[in-house]
C-alpha positions in Angstrom: 10.6 112.0 93.4 12.0 112.2 96.9 15.5 113.2 98.2 17.8 112.0 100.9 21.4 112.0 102.0 24.2 109.5 101.7 27.6 109.9 103.4 29.1 110.5 106.8 31.2 112.7 109.1 34.9 113.1 109.0 37.3 114.1 111.7 40.9 115.4 111.5 43.7 114.1 113.6 45.7 116.6 115.6 48.1 116.2 118.5 47.0 112.7 119.0 43.3 113.4 119.5 40.3 113.4 117.2 38.7 116.7 116.3 35.0 116.5 116.9 34.2 119.5 114.7 33.6 117.2 111.7 30.9 115.4 113.7 29.3 118.6 114.9 29.0 120.1 111.5 27.7 116.8 110.1 25.0 116.7 112.8 24.0 120.3 111.9 23.8 119.2 108.2 21.4 116.3 109.0 19.3 118.3 111.3 18.9 120.9 108.5 18.0 118.2 106.0 15.3 117.0 108.4 14.0 120.6 108.6 14.0 120.9 104.8 12.0 117.7 104.2 14.7 115.3 103.1 13.5 111.7 103.5 16.5 109.6 104.3 20.0 109.7 105.8 22.1 106.7 105.0 25.3 106.6 107.0 28.5 105.2 105.5 30.8 103.1 107.8 34.5 102.4 107.2 37.5 101.3 109.3 41.3 101.8 109.3 41.3 104.4 106.5 43.2 107.2 108.3 40.7 109.6 106.9 38.6 110.1 110.0 35.6 108.3 108.6 32.7 107.1 110.7 33.4 103.7 112.2 30.5 103.4 114.7 27.6 104.3 112.4 24.8 103.1 114.7 26.2 105.1 117.6 26.1 108.3 115.6 22.6 107.5 114.1 21.3 107.0 117.7 22.4 110.5 118.5 20.9 111.8 115.3 17.6 110.1 116.2 17.4 112.3 119.2 18.2 115.5 117.2 15.7 114.9 114.3 12.0 114.4 113.9 11.0 113.0 110.5 14.1 111.9 108.5 14.7 108.2 108.3 18.1 107.0 109.5 19.9 104.1 107.8 23.2 102.2 107.7 25.1 102.1 104.4 26.2 99.6 105.3 26.9 97.3 108.3 29.4 94.8 106.9 28.1 91.7 108.6 31.1 89.4 108.1 33.0 91.5 110.7 30.4 91.5 113.5 28.7 89.2 116.0 25.2 89.0 114.4 23.3 88.9 117.7 25.0 92.0 119.0 24.1 93.7 115.7 20.5 92.6 116.0 20.3 94.1 119.5 22.0 97.4 118.5 19.8 97.8 115.4 16.6 97.0 117.3 17.6 99.5 120.0 18.2 102.2 117.4 14.8 101.4 115.8 13.2 101.9 119.2 15.0 105.1 120.0 14.2 106.6 116.6 10.5 105.9 116.8 10.6 103.4 114.0 12.7 105.5 111.6 15.6 103.1 111.2 16.6 101.4 107.9 19.0 98.5 108.1 21.5 98.5 105.2 23.8 95.6 105.1 26.6 94.3 102.9 29.4 91.8 102.5 32.2 94.3 102.3 34.7 95.0 99.5 37.8 96.6 100.9 40.7 94.2 101.4 42.4 96.4 104.0 39.3 96.3 106.3 39.1 92.5 106.1 42.8 92.3 106.9 42.4 94.7 109.8 39.7 92.5 111.3 41.8 89.3 110.5 38.9 87.8 108.5 39.6 86.3 105.1 37.7 88.1 102.4 37.0 84.8 100.7 34.7 84.0 103.6 32.6 87.2 103.2 29.6 85.6 101.4 29.2 82.6 103.8 29.6 84.9 106.8 27.1 87.4 105.5 24.5 84.7 104.7 24.7 83.1 108.1 24.6 86.5 109.9 21.5 87.5 108.1 19.8 84.2 108.9 20.5 84.8 112.6 19.4 88.4 112.5 16.1 87.6 110.8 15.6 84.8 113.3 16.3 87.1 116.2 13.7 89.6 115.1 11.0 87.2 114.0 11.1 84.3 116.5 8.5 84.4 119.2 10.6 83.8 122.3 13.9 82.1 122.5 15.8 80.4 119.7 18.8 78.2 119.0 21.2 78.4 116.1 24.1 76.1 115.2 25.9 77.1 112.0 29.4 77.1 110.6 30.5 80.3 112.3 28.0 81.0 115.1 26.4 78.9 117.8 23.7 80.1 120.2 21.6 78.0 122.6 18.2 79.1 123.9 18.8 82.9 123.6 16.4 85.8 123.5 17.3 89.0 121.6 15.9 92.2 123.1 14.6 94.7 122.7 12.3 93.9 119.8 12.4 96.4 117.0 9.6 98.8 116.8 8.9 98.2 113.1 7.4 94.8 112.6 8.4 92.2 111.6 11.7 94.2 111.5 13.2 97.4 110.0 13.4 97.6 106.2 16.4 95.7 104.9 18.6 97.3 102.3 21.3 95.7 100.3 24.0 97.5 98.3 24.2 95.7 95.0 25.5 96.4 91.5 25.9 93.2 89.5 22.8 91.8 87.9 22.9 88.6 90.0 23.1 90.6 93.2 20.3 92.9 92.2 18.1 89.9 91.5 19.1 88.4 94.8 18.1 91.6 96.6 14.6 91.3 95.0 14.2 87.6 95.8 15.3 87.8 99.4 13.2 90.8 100.5 15.8 93.6 100.4 15.4 97.1 99.2 18.1 98.2 96.8 21.0 100.7 97.4 22.7 101.8 94.1 26.1 103.4 94.1 27.2 106.9 93.2 29.6 105.9 90.4 27.2 104.0 88.1 26.3 105.9 84.9 22.6 106.8 84.3 22.1 104.0 81.8 23.5 101.5 84.3 21.2 102.7 87.1 18.1 102.5 84.8 19.1 98.9 83.8 19.6 97.8 87.4 16.2 99.2 88.5 14.5 97.4 85.6 16.2 94.1 86.6 15.1 94.6 90.2 11.5 95.4 89.2 11.3 92.5 86.8 12.6 90.1 89.5 10.0 91.4 92.0 7.3 90.9 89.5 8.5 87.4 88.7 8.3 86.3 92.3 5.1 88.1 93.1 6.7 90.7 95.3 4.9 94.1 95.3 7.1 96.7 93.8 7.3 100.4 94.8 9.9 102.8 93.3 11.0 103.9 96.8 12.3 100.4 97.4 15.3 101.6 95.3 17.6 104.4 96.5 20.2 105.8 94.1 23.1 107.8 95.5 24.4 110.7 93.3 27.3 113.1 93.9 26.0 116.7 94.1 28.2 119.4 92.5 26.0 122.4 91.6 27.5 125.5 89.9 26.0 128.9 89.1 28.3 130.1 86.4 30.5 128.7 83.6 33.6 130.0 85.5 32.9 127.3 88.1 32.6 124.4 85.7 36.3 123.7 85.3 36.8 123.6 89.1 33.8 121.2 89.4 35.4 118.8 86.9 38.7 119.0 88.8 36.9 118.2 92.0 35.1 115.2 90.4 38.5 113.9 89.1 39.9 114.2 92.6 37.0 112.3 94.1 37.4 109.5 91.5 41.1 109.3 92.2 40.4 109.0 95.9 37.9 106.3 95.3 40.5 104.5 93.2 39.8 100.9 92.3 36.1 101.3 93.2 35.7 103.3 90.0 36.9 100.6 87.6 34.5 99.8 84.8 31.9 102.3 86.1 33.1 105.7 84.8 33.0 107.4 81.4 36.1 107.7 79.4 36.1 111.5 79.8 35.1 113.4 82.9 32.8 115.6 80.8 30.9 112.5 79.7 30.4 111.2 83.2 26.7 111.0 83.7 26.8 109.8 87.3 27.2 113.1 89.2 24.6 115.8 89.5 27.1 118.3 88.1 26.1 121.6 86.6 23.8 124.5 86.9 20.5 124.0 88.7 18.7 123.6 85.3 21.3 120.9 84.3 20.9 119.1 87.6 17.1 119.2 87.2 17.5 117.7 83.6 19.7 114.9 84.9 17.2 114.1 87.7 14.4 114.1 85.1 16.4 111.6 83.1 16.8 109.4 86.2 13.1 109.8 87.1 12.0 108.7 83.6 14.1 105.5 84.1 12.5 104.7 87.5 15.0 106.3 89.8 12.7 108.4 92.0 14.5 108.0 95.4 17.8 110.0 95.2 20.4 110.2 97.9 22.7 113.2 97.6 26.4 112.8 98.3 28.1 116.0 99.4 31.6 115.3 100.8 31.5 118.8 102.4 28.2 118.1 104.2 27.3 121.7 103.4 24.2 123.3 104.9 24.4 126.0 102.3 24.4 123.4 99.5 21.4 121.7 101.0 19.4 125.0 101.2 20.3 125.8 97.6 19.2 122.4 96.4 16.0 122.6 98.3 15.3 126.1 96.9 16.4 125.7 93.3 15.9 122.0 92.4 13.4 120.3 94.7 10.4 122.4 93.7 10.8 121.1 90.1 9.7 117.6 91.4 7.2 118.0 94.1 5.6 120.6 96.5 8.3 120.7 99.1 9.0 123.0 102.0 11.3 125.1 99.8 10.3 128.2 101.7 12.2 126.8 104.6 15.4 127.2 102.6 15.0 130.9 102.5 
């Protein structure tokens, strides 16, 4: 089993300017994760929320590429319907080059109506825009020389996208998917799979099985690390902390709002999605995921706490592999 991170920085507005402290502490968090042996950092991107979330994910990842040595850096996700696909291909290839081939290109269609409204793009067009954008990006990265594209939304004549990405034929492609059809599509079209933090353990195991079966059906070699499962981390060290942990979980669910529909347990105590509990309980939950094929876990810590990372590396990671746990001391 291997571990990574999922999330992003947050800033706070004050006197009309953005407070950079949220970015600085987040950068420290990722640098420490790199030191502790975490394998991935997948950066969330959102727009128009008023919550100070990351909006220029590849810009921040480029900075992190210069601050880290080993950890892979990914987008989770670039919502392609909002972007010029050639510009995205150029930016992503540049990031792959700057990171020394440590970039993972996570993409999606988008799901927040407010973001589509903010960009003045009908959400009903998301699928067709996504499909055409991916066709162009793949072509930009794999065509030897110049290419031409004339589609429904985009037209390019005799263009050359540069630089070329360092990873060939291109950086690994990741697709956020949940429905059975979208999971099968990810397998068929050459994507790795990003699974969300709200899905219950049985749902995660089922989706991984579907992905693996579809890979086998089409003759695509399967590796467990082709699937990454994000899980909220809420470790406690005494029973007196449990009630507060449940309250925090309820607050997170309320903040997520409609995203949580049909994914959560009836009672917060029965919610199997988060890694909530003592270190031994967290290890047991991870063992359950591991037995079901989820061996690539992305931790979601809204506080981006270096102390939490060190505790997890010291008290949980050694139960799964020989890690540099001593670095957490």
